[in-house]
C-alpha positions in Angstrom: -88.4 140.6 6.5 -89.6 137.3 5.3 -89.7 139.2 1.9 -86.4 141.2 2.6 -85.0 137.6 3.3 -86.8 136.6 -0.5 -84.5 139.6 -2.4 -80.9 139.0 -0.8 -81.2 135.4 -1.5 -82.3 135.8 -5.4 -79.3 138.4 -4.9 -77.0 135.7 -3.7 -78.0 133.2 -6.6 -78.0 136.0 -9.2 -74.5 136.9 -7.9 -73.2 133.5 -7.5 -75.0 132.3 -11.2 -73.1 135.6 -12.7 -69.3 134.8 -11.2 -70.3 130.9 -11.7 -70.8 132.2 -15.4 -68.1 134.1 -16.4 -65.3 131.6 -14.5 -66.8 129.1 -16.9 -66.5 131.4 -20.2 -63.1 132.6 -19.4 -62.4 129.0 -19.4 -64.2 127.9 -22.4 -62.2 131.2 -23.9 -58.6 129.6 -22.9 -59.5 126.1 -24.0 -61.2 127.2 -27.7 -59.2 130.6 -28.4 -56.3 129.6 -30.5 -53.6 131.7 -29.4 -53.4 130.1 -26.3 -51.5 127.6 -27.7 -51.4 123.5 -27.4 -51.4 121.0 -24.3 -48.6 119.2 -23.8 -49.4 115.3 -24.6 -49.0 111.9 -22.2 -46.3 110.8 -24.5 -44.2 114.2 -24.4 -44.4 114.5 -21.2 -42.5 110.7 -20.5 -40.0 112.2 -23.3 -39.5 115.2 -20.9 -39.2 113.1 -18.1 -35.4 112.1 -19.0 -34.5 116.1 -18.6 -33.1 117.0 -15.5 -34.9 120.5 -16.1 -38.5 118.2 -16.0 -40.1 117.1 -12.6 -43.0 116.2 -11.6 -44.7 116.6 -14.8 -43.3 120.4 -15.1 -40.2 121.9 -15.9 -38.5 123.2 -12.3 -38.7 126.9 -12.0 -35.8 127.8 -10.1 -37.2 131.0 -9.1 -38.5 131.9 -5.8 -42.3 131.8 -5.9 -44.5 134.6 -5.5 -45.7 136.3 -2.2 -49.4 136.7 -1.4 -47.8 140.5 -0.4 -46.2 141.1 -3.5 -49.8 140.4 -5.8 -50.8 143.4 -4.2 -47.7 145.0 -4.8 -48.0 144.5 -8.7 -51.9 144.9 -8.9 -50.9 148.5 -7.1 -47.7 149.3 -9.9 -50.1 147.9 -12.3 -53.1 150.4 -12.0 -50.6 153.1 -11.5 -48.5 153.4 -14.7 -45.4 155.1 -14.9 -45.7 158.9 -16.8 -43.2 158.0 -19.0 -44.2 154.9 -19.9 -44.8 154.9 -23.3 -43.4 157.6 -26.0 -45.5 160.5 -26.3 -44.9 160.8 -29.6 -43.9 157.8 -32.7 -41.2 156.1 -32.9 -39.2 156.8 -36.4 -38.2 153.5 -37.5 -36.0 152.6 -40.3 -37.6 151.0 -43.3 -36.2 148.0 -45.3 -37.0 146.1 -48.5 -36.8 142.6 -49.5 -34.8 143.5 -52.1 -32.2 144.5 -49.9 -32.5 141.6 -47.8 -31.8 139.2 -50.7 -28.7 141.1 -52.0 -26.4 140.4 -49.6 -23.1 138.7 -49.3 -23.3 135.4 -47.5 -19.7 135.8 -46.7 -20.7 138.9 -43.4 -22.7 138.8 -41.0 -25.5 141.3 -40.2 -28.5 141.7 -38.0 -32.2 144.2 -38.3 -33.9 144.7 -34.7 -37.5 144.9 -34.9 -37.6 146.2 -31.6 -38.7 144.1 -28.3 -35.8 141.1 -28.4 -37.0 140.2 -32.6 -34.2 140.0 -34.9 -33.3 139.3 -38.4 -30.0 137.7 -38.7 -27.9 137.1 -41.8 -25.0 134.9 -41.6 -23.2 132.3 -43.5 -26.2 132.7 -46.6 -29.2 131.9 -43.8 -31.7 134.5 -43.0 -32.6 133.9 -39.4 -35.6 134.4 -37.4 -34.6 135.0 -33.5 -37.9 135.5 -31.1 -40.0 137.3 -34.2 -42.9 138.5 -31.9 -44.7 141.1 -35.0 -48.2 141.5 -33.4 -49.5 144.4 -31.5 -50.1 143.0 -28.6 -48.6 141.2 -25.5 -51.4 139.7 -25.1 -54.4 136.9 -25.8 -56.4 140.1 -25.8 -56.4 143.3 -27.1 -55.7 145.0 -23.9 -54.5 148.6 -23.9 -51.8 148.8 -21.5 -50.5 145.6 -23.8 -49.7 148.0 -27.1 -47.1 148.5 -28.9 -45.4 151.7 -29.3 -46.3 154.1 -32.0 -43.9 152.9 -34.7 -43.7 150.8 -38.5 -42.4 147.4 -38.3 -38.5 147.8 -40.9 -40.8 145.1 -42.6 -43.8 143.0 -42.8 -43.4 139.5 -41.8 -45.1 139.1 -45.6 -42.5 140.4 -47.4 -39.6 138.7 -45.7 -38.2 135.9 -48.2 -37.7 132.9 -47.2 -36.4 132.0 -43.0 -33.9 129.1 -43.6 -34.5 129.5 -39.6 -37.0 130.9 -36.4 -35.4 130.6 -33.1 -37.7 130.6 -30.0 -36.6 131.3 -26.5 -39.7 130.4 -24.5 -44.0 130.8 -25.1 -44.2 134.2 -23.1 -47.0 136.3 -25.5 -44.0 138.8 -26.2 -41.6 136.3 -27.8 -44.4 134.0 -29.1 -46.8 135.3 -31.7 -49.9 133.4 -32.7 -50.6 135.6 -35.9 -46.5 136.0 -36.7 -46.9 132.2 -36.8 -49.1 132.1 -38.6 -48.0 134.7 -41.3 -44.4 132.9 -41.3 -45.0 129.8 -41.2 -45.2 128.6 -44.7 -41.9 130.3 -45.5 -39.8 128.5 -42.5 -38.1 126.1 -43.5 -37.0 125.2 -39.7 -37.7 126.1 -35.7 -35.4 125.6 -33.2 -37.4 125.9 -29.4 -36.9 125.5 -25.8 -39.1 121.5 -25.4 -42.4 121.9 -25.4 -42.8 125.0 -27.3 -43.7 122.9 -30.2 -47.1 122.3 -29.0 -47.9 125.5 -30.3 -46.7 125.7 -33.5 -48.3 122.3 -34.1 -51.5 123.4 -32.9 -51.1 126.8 -35.1 -50.4 124.7 -38.1 -46.1 124.2 -38.3 -45.4 121.0 -40.0 -44.1 118.8 -36.8 -40.8 118.0 -39.3 -39.9 121.7 -39.6 -39.6 122.0 -35.9 -36.1 121.0 -33.2 -36.6 120.5 -29.6 -33.7 121.1 -27.7 -32.7 120.8 -24.0 -30.4 122.9 -22.1 -26.7 122.0 -23.7 -28.0 120.9 -26.4 -26.8 121.7 -30.2 -27.5 121.5 -33.8 -26.0 121.8 -36.8 -26.8 123.5 -40.2 -25.2 125.0 -43.1 -21.9 125.5 -41.1 -23.7 127.1 -38.2 -23.8 125.7 -34.9 -27.0 126.7 -32.3 -26.9 125.8 -28.7 -30.0 125.9 -26.6 -28.7 127.0 -23.0 -30.0 127.7 -20.0 -31.9 130.8 -18.6 -33.4 131.8 -15.0 -36.8 132.0 -15.8 -40.7 130.8 -16.7 -43.2 130.2 -19.2 -46.7 129.6 -19.8 -49.3 131.3 -21.5 -53.0 130.0 -20.0 -54.4 129.8 -17.0 -53.0 126.4 -15.9 -49.6 125.4 -18.0 -46.8 127.3 -15.7 -43.6 125.9 -16.8 -45.0 123.4 -18.8 -42.8 124.3 -22.1 -39.2 125.1 -21.1 -37.6 128.3 -21.5 -33.8 129.3 -23.1 -31.3 131.5 -24.0 -29.1 130.3 -27.4 -25.8 131.3 -28.8 -25.4 130.9 -32.5 -21.7 130.0 -33.7 -20.4 130.7 -36.8 -17.1 130.2 -39.0 -16.0 133.6 -38.1 -19.2 134.7 -36.0 -20.7 133.7 -32.7 -23.9 135.3 -31.3 -25.5 135.2 -27.7 -29.1 135.7 -27.5 -30.2 136.2 -23.7 -34.5 135.3 -24.2 -35.7 136.7 -21.2 -33.7 136.0 -18.0 -33.0 137.2 -14.4 -29.6 137.5 -13.5 -27.9 134.0 -12.2 -24.1 132.1 -12.8 -25.4 130.4 -15.8 -24.0 133.6 -17.7 -20.7 132.8 -16.3 -20.8 129.3 -17.6 -22.2 129.8 -20.6 -18.8 131.9 -21.3 -16.4 129.8 -19.4 -17.9 127.1 -22.7 -18.8 128.9 -25.4 -17.3 132.3 -25.4 -15.5 134.8 -25.6 -18.4 136.2 -28.3 -18.5 138.5 -31.2 -22.0 140.1 -29.5 -24.3 139.4 -27.1 -27.9 140.8 -27.3 -29.1 140.8 -23.5 -32.7 141.6 -22.4 -32.5 145.0 -20.2 -35.9 146.0 -20.3 -39.4 145.4 -17.8 -37.7 144.9 -14.5 -39.1 145.5 -11.1 -37.6 144.4 -7.3 -40.9 142.5 -7.1 -39.5 140.0 -9.9 -36.0 140.8 -10.1 -35.3 136.6 -10.2 -36.7 136.7 -14.1 -35.6 140.3 -15.2 -32.4 141.4 -14.9 -32.0 145.2 -13.6 -29.9 147.0 -17.0 -26.4 146.7 -14.5 -26.7 143.0 -14.0 -27.5 143.0 -17.6 -23.9 144.9 -18.1 -22.5 142.4 -15.8 -23.9 139.3 -17.5 -22.0 140.9 -20.7 -19.1 140.6 -19.2 -20.1 136.9 -17.3 -20.0 135.6 -21.0 -17.0 137.4 -22.6 -18.3 139.1 -25.2 -17.1 141.8 -27.2 -20.1 144.0 -28.2 -23.2 144.0 -26.5 -26.8 145.5 -27.6 -29.6 145.8 -24.9 -32.9 143.9 -26.1 -36.2 144.2 -24.6 -37.3 147.4 -24.9 -38.2 150.2 -27.3 -41.4 148.0 -28.1 -43.8 147.8 -25.0 -45.0 148.2 -21.4 -44.6 145.1 -19.4 -43.1 147.4 -16.3 -43.6 150.2 -13.8 -40.9 152.2 -15.4 -40.1 155.1 -17.7 -39.7 153.3 -22.0 -36.0 154.7 -22.2 -35.0 154.2 -18.4 -33.3 150.8 -18.6 -31.3 151.5 -21.8 -30.0 154.8 -20.4 -29.0 152.6 -17.7 -27.4 150.6 -19.8 -25.5 153.3 -21.5 -24.7 154.6 -17.8 -23.4 151.2 -17.3 -21.2 150.0 -19.8 -19.8 154.0 -19.7 -18.2 153.3 -16.1 -17.5 149.9 -16.7 -15.6 150.8 -20.2 -18.1 148.4 -22.2 -18.6 148.7 -25.3 -22.6 148.7 -26.3 -24.2 149.7 -29.5 -27.9 151.0 -29.6 -29.2 150.5 -33.1 -32.5 152.0 -34.4 -35.3 149.7 -35.1 -34.7 148.6 -38.9 -31.1 149.8 -38.7 -28.6 147.6 -40.7 -26.0 146.4 -38.0 -23.0 145.0 -39.4 -21.4 142.7 -36.8 -18.2 144.1 -36.9 -19.2 147.8 -37.1 -21.1 147.2 -33.7 -18.4 148.7 -31.5 -19.8 151.9 -29.5 -21.9 152.5 -31.7 -24.5 154.5 -29.4 -27.5 156.8 -30.7 -29.9 158.4 -28.9 -32.3 158.3 -31.5 -35.2 158.0 -28.8 -34.2 161.4 -27.2 -35.0 162.7 -31.2 
């Protein structure tokens, strides 16, 4: 009996030591791996305390807390992926060459979708990247479940022309990518970001002088274009202990002739009507419509809500985004866009579904439904 107790005691010590070692390794990995980003300094927190969105050392989460009972449901859904979560064959994307990007009239406005929420916007002679995530994984490590669908990017980041402005909506991995920033940082003039996000960029070697942080409703003008940081109902965080350390946002871009809204990530809420009243009508709204679930409806819209958000914004045209590149929720990969199209038709709303890499001329986007995902 004594011998058995000794064996059990040794096993217990071994298990506890192993678990402790794994936890320590995890903490060290998060602390040292550069992809997790930077930390907010005490001085910066004191500055952010002036914001109405910052309380008790964090940005205020206006979403319902996750219930313990819901965690089990979330893990169960993650373990039982939808049978059509990913395409069963490579997506055909269009190729864009750098010369075609340079030879464009500064009097016109056009966009190129890279999949998910990433766009290149050309307006008034400027090249503007919106949430440029060109990496292969939406996680700090290479997880199969977080891998990009099989398709070629329209153009590699290294081949892009000089980028005047980069806009980020928040710091989640499917929007802010470490390797993408490394490839772009030396060919970008300015970065416009929500409060706190500069810590990540600076830690990755971006010159602080290039970065302008914004609170909600704050704006910056550049070359006759007004960039306005606006509310969103979401959250932030890249590591274990930095939830809500940085602000999340949507944006509107107001040029001399054209006005574009970008939702970032958001649950459906009254801020869309408020933005529509203050800055609408919009010529085009880029609105998230994928990666939804009833368990996190506070932070991601269902496609029908996305269409309603476009109505609230008083937008003439909508392009559904946040789909077509990754599987981050337990629904079919093309379900979200099909639902958005059906709801737009029901409500007689203009919707466009461009191919990845397709040039989107702003005034020619109306009712451009192309079901390329069915090809």
